[in-house]
C-alpha positions, 0 to 999 in steps of 0.5 A: 712801741710799748704803752703805759697800760701794759709792759709789752711791745705795742705794734703798729702800723701807720696809715697816710690819709689822702685827703686834704682839707684847707690845703693841708694834708691829714695823716692817721696813726693806726696802731695794732698789737696783734697778742697783746691786751690793750683797748683803743681808749686805754691806749689812746693818750699815748697815741696822740702824744706820738702822733703830736710830736712826729707831726712837729718832728715833719713840720707839720701842724698838729691838725695834720697828725692823728693817731687811733689802736687796734687791738687785732691782728685782722684789724692792723690788716684790713687798715693797711689793705685800704688804699689810704694807707701809705706807709707802716709801723709794724713787728717783725712777724707782722711783716714776715707773714703779710709782708708780701701781700701787703706789699710792705717794703722795710726804710726804718727800723725800730729801737725799743726801750730795754730791747734796743734794735733785736732781741731773742726769742726762747723757746722755753718747755718743762725741764727734761722733756725736749731735747730735740725737735721731733720732742714737740709733736703733738704739743701745742707751741704758744706764743704771742708771735703765734698768729705768724707760724711761719716766723715762728718756725723760722725763728727757730731753725737753729733747734732744728725743723719743728714737726709739722705735728706741732701746733702752733697758737696765739696767746697772750697768756703767757704766765698760764701756758708757762704754769700748764708746761711747768705741770708737764702738759704737752705745751711749750712756749716762745717768749720774746725778750722781755718775757723771757727777762722775767723767766727767772722769777716766777715760783715755779721756774725750776720745773722750765726750762729754755731748749733753744733760742732764736738768733737775735732778730730786728724789733719793729720796722716803719715800711712803705705800702708798695709806690702808695707814697711818693718819694717826697713825701715819704722824705719828708716823714723819713725826716720826722721820724728820724728827728723824733727822739732829738725834738722838743716833747719827742723822747717822751713821747716815745718813752711812753710807748717804750721806745728809744728812737727810730735808725736807718735800715741795716741791711743785715736787718733787711736781709733778715727780714727776706729770710723770715719771709721765706722769699728772694729780695724784694 
């Protein structure tokens, strides 16, 4: 998901609350965007529209769904750790890091506006400085996905094994990091697909080069939280997610957060998640 307040990936988590009032189930959408700017207040109008559209597509009254934005990795993890959180909408780096510990089970994929179901991550450095993974020893590797170092290493596995002494950090200061790399500092930057598409527009682009690219990776997933959600409950929400793009107001609500639709989970995408998690299928 992408909020109109900033042209970057909004990654989120959906928590289903079991509390009922007058027989009505209340669902809260908790959105989390690690590494990207934005506040709860700035995101609220877009999240409200998304919640209302999803409720309509699921056949629920508008009051059954609400949503809120969590801007930090820690905030999203904490929300999903609560027993009332039953379903999650998360980016691939978050799923790779927390899938096992939080019991996230991928169910649907997210098609993003301008990116699609998959995106390629690009490793950028000063031109001529990084010809192999070994050259990154002592470097700081900055990325919006830096909170998930194992994801970063696995995404770049086709380039080769990154040295132990490369420091992988999360940063939303992409332009600043690229400028430091162009100036010759020991800095490399792993860009997502949208960030990479803007690389050529930088005034110092000629001082940089893409030294490695990931294979196409899924962008985000809808997941259930272990067995907290019954099959019957999930069936209702799954139908809502799949119908959302074609429902009245649904396409507009998705467009506001720069999403196109939700699609059934492809077996290849599930296999990719398991590789990024570093373990056998669950």
